[in-house]
PDB file of the backbone (N, CA, C, O) and the ligand in Angstrom, with CONECT records:
HET     ZN  A 101       1
ATOM      1  N   MET A   1      92.391  90.613  88.484  1.00  0.00           N
ATOM      2  CA  MET A   1      92.819  89.974  89.814  1.00  0.00           C
ATOM      3  C   MET A   1      91.777  88.775  90.193  1.00  0.00           C
ATOM      4  O   MET A   1      90.566  88.993  90.167  1.00  0.00           O
ATOM      5  N   GLU A   2      92.260  87.609  90.515  1.00  0.00           N
ATOM      6  CA  GLU A   2      91.458  86.427  90.778  1.00  0.00           C
ATOM      7  C   GLU A   2      90.910  86.470  92.013  1.00  0.00           C
ATOM      8  O   GLU A   2      89.966  85.711  92.229  1.00  0.00           O
ATOM      9  N   GLU A   3      91.327  87.258  92.954  1.00  0.00           N
ATOM     10  CA  GLU A   3      90.916  87.215  94.508  1.00  0.00           C
ATOM     11  C   GLU A   3      89.470  87.544  94.405  1.00  0.00           C
ATOM     12  O   GLU A   3      89.136  88.394  93.580  1.00  0.00           O
ATOM     13  N   PRO A   4      88.544  86.948  95.176  1.00  0.00           N
ATOM     14  CA  PRO A   4      87.250  87.394  95.554  1.00  0.00           C
ATOM     15  C   PRO A   4      87.278  88.653  96.236  1.00  0.00           C
ATOM     16  O   PRO A   4      88.161  88.930  97.047  1.00  0.00           O
ATOM     17  N   MET A   5      86.269  89.482  95.912  1.00  0.00           N
ATOM     18  CA  MET A   5      86.301  90.845  96.410  1.00  0.00           C
ATOM     19  C   MET A   5      86.316  91.033  97.813  1.00  0.00           C
ATOM     20  O   MET A   5      86.923  91.985  98.303  1.00  0.00           O
ATOM     21  N   ASP A   6      85.687  90.189  98.519  1.00  0.00           N
ATOM     22  CA  ASP A   6      85.585  90.352  99.969  1.00  0.00           C
ATOM     23  C   ASP A   6      86.901  90.049 100.628  1.00  0.00           C
ATOM     24  O   ASP A   6      87.211  90.589 101.690  1.00  0.00           O
ATOM     25  N   ARG A   7      87.653  89.216 100.028  1.00  0.00           N
ATOM     26  CA  ARG A   7      89.184  89.085 100.436  1.00  0.00           C
ATOM     27  C   ARG A   7      89.937  90.211 100.285  1.00  0.00           C
ATOM     28  O   ARG A   7      90.780  90.583 101.101  1.00  0.00           O
ATOM     29  N   VAL A   8      89.612  90.859  99.095  1.00  0.00           N
ATOM     30  CA  VAL A   8      90.270  92.019  99.041  1.00  0.00           C
ATOM     31  C   VAL A   8      90.161  93.151 100.018  1.00  0.00           C
ATOM     32  O   VAL A   8      91.116  93.760 100.500  1.00  0.00           O
ATOM     33  N   HIS A   9      88.782  93.384 100.278  1.00  0.00           N
ATOM     34  CA  HIS A   9      88.534  94.520 101.239  1.00  0.00           C
ATOM     35  C   HIS A   9      88.741  94.067 102.523  1.00  0.00           C
ATOM     36  O   HIS A   9      88.669  94.939 103.389  1.00  0.00           O
ATOM     37  N   GLU A  10      89.006  92.810 102.927  1.00  0.00           N
ATOM     38  CA  GLU A  10      89.513  92.430 104.127  1.00  0.00           C
ATOM     39  C   GLU A  10      90.922  93.032 104.402  1.00  0.00           C
ATOM     40  O   GLU A  10      91.322  93.432 105.495  1.00  0.00           O
ATOM     41  N   ASN A  11      91.714  93.028 103.044  1.00  0.00           N
ATOM     42  CA  ASN A  11      93.155  93.588 103.194  1.00  0.00           C
ATOM     43  C   ASN A  11      93.235  94.993 103.135  1.00  0.00           C
ATOM     44  O   ASN A  11      94.333  95.543 103.228  1.00  0.00           O
ATOM     45  N   MET A  12      91.998  95.758 102.964  1.00  0.00           N
ATOM     46  CA  MET A  12      92.004  97.126 102.579  1.00  0.00           C
ATOM     47  C   MET A  12      91.921  98.044 103.886  1.00  0.00           C
ATOM     48  O   MET A  12      91.206  97.789 104.854  1.00  0.00           O
ATOM     49  N   LEU A  13      92.644  98.994 103.780  1.00  0.00           N
ATOM     50  CA  LEU A  13      92.485  99.775 105.034  1.00  0.00           C
ATOM     51  C   LEU A  13      92.455 101.123 104.592  1.00  0.00           C
ATOM     52  O   LEU A  13      93.155 101.343 103.604  1.00  0.00           O
ATOM     53  N   ASP A  14      91.626 102.392 105.217  1.00  0.00           N
ATOM     54  CA  ASP A  14      91.936 103.516 104.733  1.00  0.00           C
ATOM     55  C   ASP A  14      93.095 104.140 104.613  1.00  0.00           C
ATOM     56  O   ASP A  14      93.938 103.710 105.400  1.00  0.00           O
ATOM     57  N   GLY A  15      93.543 105.216 103.742  1.00  0.00           N
ATOM     58  CA  GLY A  15      94.539 105.895 103.747  1.00  0.00           C
ATOM     59  C   GLY A  15      95.371 106.304 105.158  1.00  0.00           C
ATOM     60  O   GLY A  15      96.594 106.366 105.286  1.00  0.00           O
ATOM     61  N   ASN A  16      94.621 106.491 105.896  1.00  0.00           N
ATOM     62  CA  ASN A  16      95.078 106.989 107.285  1.00  0.00           C
ATOM     63  C   ASN A  16      96.133 105.874 107.885  1.00  0.00           C
ATOM     64  O   ASN A  16      97.019 106.108 108.708  1.00  0.00           O
ATOM     65  N   ALA A  17      95.851 104.706 107.326  1.00  0.00           N
ATOM     66  CA  ALA A  17      96.696 103.601 107.777  1.00  0.00           C
ATOM     67  C   ALA A  17      98.110 103.684 107.555  1.00  0.00           C
ATOM     68  O   ALA A  17      98.970 103.171 108.271  1.00  0.00           O
ATOM     69  N   ALA A  18      98.296 104.362 106.521  1.00  0.00           N
ATOM     70  CA  ALA A  18      99.648 104.458 105.932  1.00  0.00           C
ATOM     71  C   ALA A  18     100.294 105.762 106.520  1.00  0.00           C
ATOM     72  O   ALA A  18     101.460 105.985 106.194  1.00  0.00           O
ATOM     73  N   ALA A  19      99.650 106.655 107.364  1.00  0.00           N
ATOM     74  CA  ALA A  19     100.094 107.686 107.809  1.00  0.00           C
ATOM     75  C   ALA A  19     101.513 107.599 108.462  1.00  0.00           C
ATOM     76  O   ALA A  19     102.454 108.340 108.179  1.00  0.00           O
ATOM     77  N   GLY A  20     101.525 106.700 109.272  1.00  0.00           N
ATOM     78  CA  GLY A  20     102.837 106.696 109.878  1.00  0.00           C
ATOM     79  C   GLY A  20     104.160 106.247 109.222  1.00  0.00           C
ATOM     80  O   GLY A  20     105.268 106.636 109.592  1.00  0.00           O
ATOM     81  N   ILE A  21     103.898 105.281 108.081  1.00  0.00           N
ATOM     82  CA  ILE A  21     105.118 105.125 107.141  1.00  0.00           C
ATOM     83  C   ILE A  21     105.385 106.389 106.303  1.00  0.00           C
ATOM     84  O   ILE A  21     106.525 106.656 105.921  1.00  0.00           O
ATOM     85  N   LEU A  22     104.376 107.125 106.035  1.00  0.00           N
ATOM     86  CA  LEU A  22     104.544 108.152 105.102  1.00  0.00           C
ATOM     87  C   LEU A  22     105.174 109.157 105.693  1.00  0.00           C
ATOM     88  O   LEU A  22     106.086 109.755 105.122  1.00  0.00           O
ATOM     89  N   ASP A  23     104.687 109.512 107.121  1.00  0.00           N
ATOM     90  CA  ASP A  23     105.597 110.437 107.974  1.00  0.00           C
ATOM     91  C   ASP A  23     106.784 110.452 107.988  1.00  0.00           C
ATOM     92  O   ASP A  23     107.515 111.426 107.808  1.00  0.00           O
ATOM     93  N   GLU A  24     107.216 108.830 108.311  1.00  0.00           N
ATOM     94  CA  GLU A  24     108.591 108.565 108.286  1.00  0.00           C
ATOM     95  C   GLU A  24     109.366 109.009 107.161  1.00  0.00           C
ATOM     96  O   GLU A  24     110.489 109.508 107.235  1.00  0.00           O
ATOM     97  N   ILE A  25     108.707 108.800 106.123  1.00  0.00           N
ATOM     98  CA  ILE A  25     109.492 108.906 104.710  1.00  0.00           C
ATOM     99  C   ILE A  25     109.703 110.444 104.428  1.00  0.00           C
ATOM    100  O   ILE A  25     110.832 110.860 104.167  1.00  0.00           O
ATOM    101  N   PHE A  26     108.696 111.223 104.476  1.00  0.00           N
ATOM    102  CA  PHE A  26     108.575 112.518 104.181  1.00  0.00           C
ATOM    103  C   PHE A  26     108.748 113.579 105.346  1.00  0.00           C
ATOM    104  O   PHE A  26     108.750 114.796 105.164  1.00  0.00           O
ATOM    105  N   GLY A  27     108.877 113.019 106.425  1.00  0.00           N
ATOM    106  CA  GLY A  27     109.164 113.796 107.676  1.00  0.00           C
ATOM    107  C   GLY A  27     107.998 114.731 108.107  1.00  0.00           C
ATOM    108  O   GLY A  27     108.154 115.856 108.581  1.00  0.00           O
ATOM    109  N   GLY A  28     106.762 114.088 107.870  1.00  0.00           N
ATOM    110  CA  GLY A  28     105.576 115.104 108.457  1.00  0.00           C
ATOM    111  C   GLY A  28     104.510 114.568 108.004  1.00  0.00           C
ATOM    112  O   GLY A  28     104.526 113.666 107.166  1.00  0.00           O
ATOM    113  N   GLU A  29     103.399 115.095 108.538  1.00  0.00           N
ATOM    114  CA  GLU A  29     101.936 114.641 108.202  1.00  0.00           C
ATOM    115  C   GLU A  29     101.783 114.717 106.625  1.00  0.00           C
ATOM    116  O   GLU A  29     101.897 115.788 106.028  1.00  0.00           O
ATOM    117  N   MET A  30     101.525 113.549 106.007  1.00  0.00           N
ATOM    118  CA  MET A  30     100.972 113.500 104.758  1.00  0.00           C
ATOM    119  C   MET A  30      99.810 113.299 104.214  1.00  0.00           C
ATOM    120  O   MET A  30      99.666 113.496 103.008  1.00  0.00           O
ATOM    121  N   THR A  31      98.928 112.934 104.888  1.00  0.00           N
ATOM    122  CA  THR A  31      97.321 112.353 104.454  1.00  0.00           C
ATOM    123  C   THR A  31      96.633 113.607 103.939  1.00  0.00           C
ATOM    124  O   THR A  31      95.633 113.427 103.246  1.00  0.00           O
ATOM    125  N   ALA A  32      97.039 114.887 104.187  1.00  0.00           N
ATOM    126  CA  ALA A  32      96.411 115.980 103.690  1.00  0.00           C
ATOM    127  C   ALA A  32      96.972 116.468 102.476  1.00  0.00           C
ATOM    128  O   ALA A  32      96.424 117.415 101.913  1.00  0.00           O
ATOM    129  N   SER A  33      97.977 115.952 102.008  1.00  0.00           N
ATOM    130  CA  SER A  33      98.840 116.360 100.687  1.00  0.00           C
ATOM    131  C   SER A  33      97.834 115.980  99.380  1.00  0.00           C
ATOM    132  O   SER A  33      97.200 114.925  99.404  1.00  0.00           O
ATOM    133  N   PRO A  34      97.750 116.754  98.434  1.00  0.00           N
ATOM    134  CA  PRO A  34      97.004 116.305  97.314  1.00  0.00           C
ATOM    135  C   PRO A  34      97.997 115.630  96.247  1.00  0.00           C
ATOM    136  O   PRO A  34      99.207 115.823  96.130  1.00  0.00           O
ATOM    137  N   THR A  35      97.236 114.865  95.568  1.00  0.00           N
ATOM    138  CA  THR A  35      97.875 114.114  94.462  1.00  0.00           C
ATOM    139  C   THR A  35      97.013 113.847  93.332  1.00  0.00           C
ATOM    140  O   THR A  35      95.810 114.045  93.507  1.00  0.00           O
ATOM    141  N   GLU A  36      97.414 113.427  92.188  1.00  0.00           N
ATOM    142  CA  GLU A  36      96.644 113.117  91.077  1.00  0.00           C
ATOM    143  C   GLU A  36      96.913 111.915  90.521  1.00  0.00           C
ATOM    144  O   GLU A  36      98.056 111.666  90.139  1.00  0.00           O
ATOM    145  N   CYS A  37      95.989 111.091  90.411  1.00  0.00           N
ATOM    146  CA  CYS A  37      95.833 109.766  89.551  1.00  0.00           C
ATOM    147  C   CYS A  37      96.498 109.891  88.131  1.00  0.00           C
ATOM    148  O   CYS A  37      96.083 110.730  87.332  1.00  0.00           O
ATOM    149  N   GLU A  38      97.513 109.064  87.837  1.00  0.00           N
ATOM    150  CA  GLU A  38      98.031 109.038  86.591  1.00  0.00           C
ATOM    151  C   GLU A  38      97.031 108.404  85.486  1.00  0.00           C
ATOM    152  O   GLU A  38      96.960 108.817  84.329  1.00  0.00           O
ATOM    153  N   HIS A  39      96.308 107.394  85.991  1.00  0.00           N
ATOM    154  CA  HIS A  39      95.454 106.819  85.211  1.00  0.00           C
ATOM    155  C   HIS A  39      94.056 107.348  84.755  1.00  0.00           C
ATOM    156  O   HIS A  39      93.505 107.261  83.658  1.00  0.00           O
ATOM    157  N   CYS A  40      93.623 107.954  85.991  1.00  0.00           N
ATOM    158  CA  CYS A  40      92.110 108.602  85.390  1.00  0.00           C
ATOM    159  C   CYS A  40      92.043 109.953  85.695  1.00  0.00           C
ATOM    160  O   CYS A  40      91.015 110.559  85.393  1.00  0.00           O
ATOM    161  N   GLY A  41      93.050 110.590  86.294  1.00  0.00           N
ATOM    162  CA  GLY A  41      93.025 112.295  86.518  1.00  0.00           C
ATOM    163  C   GLY A  41      92.163 112.617  87.839  1.00  0.00           C
ATOM    164  O   GLY A  41      91.731 113.749  88.057  1.00  0.00           O
ATOM    165  N   ARG A  42      91.953 111.552  88.683  1.00  0.00           N
ATOM    166  CA  ARG A  42      91.207 111.980  89.962  1.00  0.00           C
ATOM    167  C   ARG A  42      92.360 112.487  90.848  1.00  0.00           C
ATOM    168  O   ARG A  42      93.449 111.950  91.052  1.00  0.00           O
ATOM    169  N   GLU A  43      91.847 113.698  91.348  1.00  0.00           N
ATOM    170  CA  GLU A  43      92.647 114.417  92.286  1.00  0.00           C
ATOM    171  C   GLU A  43      91.983 114.317  93.743  1.00  0.00           C
ATOM    172  O   GLU A  43      90.784 114.565  93.872  1.00  0.00           O
ATOM    173  N   GLY A  44      92.682 113.995  94.704  1.00  0.00           N
ATOM    174  CA  GLY A  44      92.332 113.827  96.038  1.00  0.00           C
ATOM    175  C   GLY A  44      93.617 113.923  97.114  1.00  0.00           C
ATOM    176  O   GLY A  44      94.776 114.049  96.720  1.00  0.00           O
ATOM    177  N   GLU A  45      93.323 113.862  98.224  1.00  0.00           N
ATOM    178  CA  GLU A  45      94.189 113.791  99.219  1.00  0.00           C
ATOM    179  C   GLU A  45      94.852 112.337  99.323  1.00  0.00           C
ATOM    180  O   GLU A  45      94.319 111.322  98.874  1.00  0.00           O
ATOM    181  N   LEU A  46      96.034 112.377  99.949  1.00  0.00           N
ATOM    182  CA  LEU A  46      96.829 111.145 100.123  1.00  0.00           C
ATOM    183  C   LEU A  46      96.022 110.077 101.168  1.00  0.00           C
ATOM    184  O   LEU A  46      96.222 108.863 101.130  1.00  0.00           O
ATOM    185  N   GLY A  47      95.228 110.626 101.958  1.00  0.00           N
ATOM    186  CA  GLY A  47      94.627 110.032 102.929  1.00  0.00           C
ATOM    187  C   GLY A  47      93.242 109.654 102.493  1.00  0.00           C
ATOM    188  O   GLY A  47      92.478 109.265 103.376  1.00  0.00           O
ATOM    189  N   SER A  48      92.800 109.715 101.226  1.00  0.00           N
ATOM    190  CA  SER A  48      91.838 109.125 100.708  1.00  0.00           C
ATOM    191  C   SER A  48      91.805 108.010  99.872  1.00  0.00           C
ATOM    192  O   SER A  48      90.808 107.332  99.626  1.00  0.00           O
ATOM    193  N   LEU A  49      93.059 107.831  99.400  1.00  0.00           N
ATOM    194  CA  LEU A  49      93.644 106.686  98.573  1.00  0.00           C
ATOM    195  C   LEU A  49      93.452 105.207  99.398  1.00  0.00           C
ATOM    196  O   LEU A  49      93.653 105.171 100.612  1.00  0.00           O
ATOM    197  N   LEU A  50      93.070 104.057  98.683  1.00  0.00           N
ATOM    198  CA  LEU A  50      92.867 102.901  99.277  1.00  0.00           C
ATOM    199  C   LEU A  50      94.306 102.239  99.750  1.00  0.00           C
ATOM    200  O   LEU A  50      95.324 102.182  99.059  1.00  0.00           O
ATOM    201  N   THR A  51      94.184 101.891 100.717  1.00  0.00           N
ATOM    202  CA  THR A  51      95.606 101.482 101.291  1.00  0.00           C
ATOM    203  C   THR A  51      95.766  99.745 101.465  1.00  0.00           C
ATOM    204  O   THR A  51      94.947  99.109 102.128  1.00  0.00           O
ATOM    205  N   PHE A  52      96.727  99.206 100.896  1.00  0.00           N
ATOM    206  CA  PHE A  52      96.861  97.754 101.112  1.00  0.00           C
ATOM    207  C   PHE A  52      98.073  97.599 101.785  1.00  0.00           C
ATOM    208  O   PHE A  52      99.181  97.931 101.362  1.00  0.00           O
ATOM    209  N   THR A  53      97.757  96.981 103.052  1.00  0.00           N
ATOM    210  CA  THR A  53      99.289  96.547 103.804  1.00  0.00           C
ATOM    211  C   THR A  53      99.680  95.282 103.436  1.00  0.00           C
ATOM    212  O   THR A  53     100.891  95.070 103.377  1.00  0.00           O
ATOM    213  N   GLN A  54      98.885  94.367 103.168  1.00  0.00           N
ATOM    214  CA  GLN A  54      99.165  93.074 103.172  1.00  0.00           C
ATOM    215  C   GLN A  54      99.986  92.640 101.678  1.00  0.00           C
ATOM    216  O   GLN A  54     100.455  91.507 101.563  1.00  0.00           O
ATOM    217  N   ALA A  55     100.079  93.455 100.788  1.00  0.00           N
ATOM    218  CA  ALA A  55     101.198  93.464  99.713  1.00  0.00           C
ATOM    219  C   ALA A  55     102.604  93.279 100.409  1.00  0.00           C
ATOM    220  O   ALA A  55     102.778  93.273 101.628  1.00  0.00           O
ATOM    221  N   PRO A  56     103.485  93.143  99.537  1.00  0.00           N
ATOM    222  CA  PRO A  56     104.760  93.195  99.932  1.00  0.00           C
ATOM    223  C   PRO A  56     104.960  94.831 100.106  1.00  0.00           C
ATOM    224  O   PRO A  56     104.677  95.550  99.148  1.00  0.00           O
ATOM    225  N   GLY A  57     105.397  95.344 101.201  1.00  0.00           N
ATOM    226  CA  GLY A  57     105.211  96.801 101.510  1.00  0.00           C
ATOM    227  C   GLY A  57     103.828  97.343 101.459  1.00  0.00           C
ATOM    228  O   GLY A  57     102.803  96.714 101.719  1.00  0.00           O
ATOM    229  N   LEU A  58     103.927  98.636 101.077  1.00  0.00           N
ATOM    230  CA  LEU A  58     102.658  99.373 101.286  1.00  0.00           C
ATOM    231  C   LEU A  58     102.076  99.780  99.909  1.00  0.00           C
ATOM    232  O   LEU A  58     102.817 100.290  99.068  1.00  0.00           O
ATOM    233  N   VAL A  59     100.731  99.559  99.660  1.00  0.00           N
ATOM    234  CA  VAL A  59     100.387  99.878  98.127  1.00  0.00           C
ATOM    235  C   VAL A  59      99.075 100.951  98.339  1.00  0.00           C
ATOM    236  O   VAL A  59      98.082 100.628  98.991  1.00  0.00           O
ATOM    237  N   LEU A  60      99.213 102.095  97.774  1.00  0.00           N
ATOM    238  CA  LEU A  60      97.899 102.878  97.563  1.00  0.00           C
ATOM    239  C   LEU A  60      97.594 102.955  96.386  1.00  0.00           C
ATOM    240  O   LEU A  60      98.362 103.212  95.460  1.00  0.00           O
ATOM    241  N   ARG A  61      96.121 102.678  96.306  1.00  0.00           N
ATOM    242  CA  ARG A  61      95.537 102.484  95.068  1.00  0.00           C
ATOM    243  C   ARG A  61      94.303 103.653  95.010  1.00  0.00           C
ATOM    244  O   ARG A  61      93.667 103.942  96.023  1.00  0.00           O
ATOM    245  N   CYS A  62      94.052 104.279  93.707  1.00  0.00           N
ATOM    246  CA  CYS A  62      93.127 105.255  93.360  1.00  0.00           C
ATOM    247  C   CYS A  62      91.819 104.702  93.779  1.00  0.00           C
ATOM    248  O   CYS A  62      91.482 103.637  93.260  1.00  0.00           O
ATOM    249  N   PRO A  63      90.937 105.327  94.740  1.00  0.00           N
ATOM    250  CA  PRO A  63      89.571 104.900  94.799  1.00  0.00           C
ATOM    251  C   PRO A  63      88.489 105.141  93.797  1.00  0.00           C
ATOM    252  O   PRO A  63      87.331 104.767  93.985  1.00  0.00           O
ATOM    253  N   ALA A  64      88.909 105.803  92.681  1.00  0.00           N
ATOM    254  CA  ALA A  64      88.159 105.929  91.439  1.00  0.00           C
ATOM    255  C   ALA A  64      88.374 104.776  90.501  1.00  0.00           C
ATOM    256  O   ALA A  64      87.324 104.218  90.180  1.00  0.00           O
ATOM    257  N   CYS A  65      89.381 104.322  90.024  1.00  0.00           N
ATOM    258  CA  CYS A  65      89.775 103.482  88.987  1.00  0.00           C
ATOM    259  C   CYS A  65      90.555 102.334  89.501  1.00  0.00           C
ATOM    260  O   CYS A  65      90.876 101.426  88.735  1.00  0.00           O
ATOM    261  N   SER A  66      90.935 102.318  90.973  1.00  0.00           N
ATOM    262  CA  SER A  66      91.623 101.127  91.623  1.00  0.00           C
ATOM    263  C   SER A  66      93.139 100.703  91.039  1.00  0.00           C
ATOM    264  O   SER A  66      93.775  99.690  91.331  1.00  0.00           O
ATOM    265  N   GLU A  67      93.508 101.737  90.165  1.00  0.00           N
ATOM    266  CA  GLU A  67      95.165 101.501  89.964  1.00  0.00           C
ATOM    267  C   GLU A  67      95.922 101.865  90.875  1.00  0.00           C
ATOM    268  O   GLU A  67      95.653 102.665  91.771  1.00  0.00           O
ATOM    269  N   VAL A  68      97.091 101.195  90.665  1.00  0.00           N
ATOM    270  CA  VAL A  68      98.153 101.604  91.778  1.00  0.00           C
ATOM    271  C   VAL A  68      98.704 102.838  91.476  1.00  0.00           C
ATOM    272  O   VAL A  68      99.035 103.103  90.320  1.00  0.00           O
ATOM    273  N   MET A  69      98.871 103.823  92.623  1.00  0.00           N
ATOM    274  CA  MET A  69      99.205 105.270  92.517  1.00  0.00           C
ATOM    275  C   MET A  69     100.645 105.235  93.189  1.00  0.00           C
ATOM    276  O   MET A  69     101.481 105.937  92.621  1.00  0.00           O
ATOM    277  N   LEU A  70     101.015 104.618  94.169  1.00  0.00           N
ATOM    278  CA  LEU A  70     101.974 104.608  95.119  1.00  0.00           C
ATOM    279  C   LEU A  70     102.452 103.420  95.882  1.00  0.00           C
ATOM    280  O   LEU A  70     101.639 102.830  96.593  1.00  0.00           O
ATOM    281  N   ARG A  71     103.709 103.000  95.807  1.00  0.00           N
ATOM    282  CA  ARG A  71     104.284 101.724  96.274  1.00  0.00           C
ATOM    283  C   ARG A  71     105.206 102.044  97.496  1.00  0.00           C
ATOM    284  O   ARG A  71     105.845 103.062  97.231  1.00  0.00           O
ATOM    285  N   VAL A  72     105.435 101.681  98.421  1.00  0.00           N
ATOM    286  CA  VAL A  72     106.535 101.716  99.381  1.00  0.00           C
ATOM    287  C   VAL A  72     107.121 100.422  99.861  1.00  0.00           C
ATOM    288  O   VAL A  72     106.369  99.665 100.475  1.00  0.00           O
ATOM    289  N   VAL A  73     108.293 100.095  99.671  1.00  0.00           N
ATOM    290  CA  VAL A  73     108.849  98.852 100.271  1.00  0.00           C
ATOM    291  C   VAL A  73     110.055  99.387 101.035  1.00  0.00           C
ATOM    292  O   VAL A  73     110.863 100.185 100.561  1.00  0.00           O
ATOM    293  N   GLN A  74     110.097  98.922 102.142  1.00  0.00           N
ATOM    294  CA  GLN A  74     111.237  99.138 103.108  1.00  0.00           C
ATOM    295  C   GLN A  74     112.033  97.956 103.430  1.00  0.00           C
ATOM    296  O   GLN A  74     111.505  96.923 103.841  1.00  0.00           O
ATOM    297  N   THR A  75     113.371  98.090 103.242  1.00  0.00           N
ATOM    298  CA  THR A  75     114.503  97.062 103.783  1.00  0.00           C
ATOM    299  C   THR A  75     115.015  97.609 105.082  1.00  0.00           C
ATOM    300  O   THR A  75     114.723  98.730 105.500  1.00  0.00           O
ATOM    301  N   PRO A  76     115.797  96.753 105.697  1.00  0.00           N
ATOM    302  CA  PRO A  76     116.452  97.331 106.876  1.00  0.00           C
ATOM    303  C   PRO A  76     117.123  98.687 106.643  1.00  0.00           C
ATOM    304  O   PRO A  76     117.028  99.626 107.434  1.00  0.00           O
ATOM    305  N   ASP A  77     117.827  98.718 105.465  1.00  0.00           N
ATOM    306  CA  ASP A  77     118.700  99.917 105.137  1.00  0.00           C
ATOM    307  C   ASP A  77     117.841 101.123 104.250  1.00  0.00           C
ATOM    308  O   ASP A  77     118.036 102.330 104.387  1.00  0.00           O
ATOM    309  N   TYR A  78     117.078 100.646 103.529  1.00  0.00           N
ATOM    310  CA  TYR A  78     116.474 101.718 102.591  1.00  0.00           C
ATOM    311  C   TYR A  78     115.177 101.543 102.334  1.00  0.00           C
ATOM    312  O   TYR A  78     114.610 100.482 102.596  1.00  0.00           O
ATOM    313  N   THR A  79     114.588 102.548 101.806  1.00  0.00           N
ATOM    314  CA  THR A  79     113.128 102.795 101.565  1.00  0.00           C
ATOM    315  C   THR A  79     112.957 103.010  99.859  1.00  0.00           C
ATOM    316  O   THR A  79     113.426 103.969  99.246  1.00  0.00           O
ATOM    317  N   TYR A  80     112.257 102.006  99.314  1.00  0.00           N
ATOM    318  CA  TYR A  80     111.896 102.297  97.896  1.00  0.00           C
ATOM    319  C   TYR A  80     110.540 102.779  97.799  1.00  0.00           C
ATOM    320  O   TYR A  80     109.554 102.302  98.362  1.00  0.00           O
ATOM    321  N   LEU A  81     110.597 103.870  96.952  1.00  0.00           N
ATOM    322  CA  LEU A  81     109.325 104.620  96.757  1.00  0.00           C
ATOM    323  C   LEU A  81     109.001 104.464  95.029  1.00  0.00           C
ATOM    324  O   LEU A  81     109.844 104.778  94.189  1.00  0.00           O
ATOM    325  N   ASP A  82     107.890 104.026  94.746  1.00  0.00           N
ATOM    326  CA  ASP A  82     107.291 104.063  93.433  1.00  0.00           C
ATOM    327  C   ASP A  82     106.120 104.801  93.340  1.00  0.00           C
ATOM    328  O   ASP A  82     105.069 104.445  93.872  1.00  0.00           O
ATOM    329  N   VAL A  83     106.287 106.064  92.526  1.00  0.00           N
ATOM    330  CA  VAL A  83     105.154 106.792  92.375  1.00  0.00           C
ATOM    331  C   VAL A  83     104.661 106.839  90.944  1.00  0.00           C
ATOM    332  O   VAL A  83     103.893 107.736  90.596  1.00  0.00           O
ATOM    333  N   ARG A  84     105.080 105.894  90.092  1.00  0.00           N
ATOM    334  CA  ARG A  84     104.681 106.039  88.905  1.00  0.00           C
ATOM    335  C   ARG A  84     103.304 106.133  88.291  1.00  0.00           C
ATOM    336  O   ARG A  84     103.100 106.376  87.102  1.00  0.00           O
ATOM    337  N   GLY A  85     102.169 105.869  89.412  1.00  0.00           N
ATOM    338  CA  GLY A  85     100.978 105.987  89.397  1.00  0.00           C
ATOM    339  C   GLY A  85     100.369 107.347  89.559  1.00  0.00           C
ATOM    340  O   GLY A  85      99.157 107.525  89.434  1.00  0.00           O
ATOM    341  N   ALA A  86     101.217 108.303  89.839  1.00  0.00           N
ATOM    342  CA  ALA A  86     100.685 109.568  90.290  1.00  0.00           C
ATOM    343  C   ALA A  86     101.322 110.648  89.580  1.00  0.00           C
ATOM    344  O   ALA A  86     102.545 110.767  89.667  1.00  0.00           O
ATOM    345  N   VAL A  87     100.653 111.434  88.903  1.00  0.00           N
ATOM    346  CA  VAL A  87     100.836 112.775  88.350  1.00  0.00           C
ATOM    347  C   VAL A  87     101.772 113.565  89.058  1.00  0.00           C
ATOM    348  O   VAL A  87     102.804 113.987  88.537  1.00  0.00           O
ATOM    349  N   TYR A  88     101.415 113.794  90.325  1.00  0.00           N
ATOM    350  CA  TYR A  88     102.210 114.661  91.284  1.00  0.00           C
ATOM    351  C   TYR A  88     101.723 114.198  92.737  1.00  0.00           C
ATOM    352  O   TYR A  88     100.658 113.680  93.073  1.00  0.00           O
ATOM    353  N   LEU A  89     102.805 114.539  93.461  1.00  0.00           N
ATOM    354  CA  LEU A  89     102.533 114.721  95.009  1.00  0.00           C
ATOM    355  C   LEU A  89     102.966 115.766  95.515  1.00  0.00           C
ATOM    356  O   LEU A  89     104.172 116.012  95.555  1.00  0.00           O
ATOM    357  N   ARG A  90     102.117 116.500  95.953  1.00  0.00           N
ATOM    358  CA  ARG A  90     102.421 117.888  96.539  1.00  0.00           C
ATOM    359  C   ARG A  90     102.895 118.011  98.069  1.00  0.00           C
ATOM    360  O   ARG A  90     102.068 117.653  98.907  1.00  0.00           O
ATOM    361  N   LEU A  91     103.807 118.354  98.401  1.00  0.00           N
ATOM    362  CA  LEU A  91     104.316 118.488  99.781  1.00  0.00           C
ATOM    363  C   LEU A  91     104.542 119.852 100.238  1.00  0.00           C
ATOM    364  O   LEU A  91     105.271 120.622  99.612  1.00  0.00           O
ATOM    365  N   ALA A  92     103.785 120.255 101.580  1.00  0.00           N
ATOM    366  CA  ALA A  92     104.218 121.542 101.900  1.00  0.00           C
ATOM    367  C   ALA A  92     105.630 121.688 102.305  1.00  0.00           C
ATOM    368  O   ALA A  92     106.196 120.783 102.919  1.00  0.00           O
ATOM    369  N   ARG A  93     106.208 122.765 101.995  1.00  0.00           N
ATOM    370  CA  ARG A  93     107.534 123.097 102.484  1.00  0.00           C
ATOM    371  C   ARG A  93     107.607 123.516 103.937  1.00  0.00           C
ATOM    372  O   ARG A  93     106.761 124.195 104.517  1.00  0.00           O
ATOM    373  N   ARG A  94     108.743 123.017 104.461  1.00  0.00           N
ATOM    374  CA  ARG A  94     108.806 123.392 105.974  1.00  0.00           C
ATOM    375  C   ARG A  94     110.229 124.053 106.394  1.00  0.00           C
ATOM    376  O   ARG A  94     110.428 124.401 107.558  1.00  0.00           O
TER     377      ARG A  94
HETATM  378 ZN    ZN A 101      92.395 106.728  89.249  1.00  0.00          ZN2+
END
């Protein structure tokens, strides 16, 4: 990544900033849902991931290795969800 780090941090919000979008997709509060990074094995709550909202859509990165764990892109009709960077995402049944 060629961007200077201060610029990167400027565009970074904490995972709770993504709460609204994730609530809409999964139909409930998601920030406390556990997940595991596919790249480094770190386990933690969705709310602890680094959130970038300036990228096209929403990007959640692992706070340990900075790799992308989850991407969300919304068009007027559809939501695209890319979770290749997560081993799992655990959702409470309702
Ligand atoms: Zn990681």
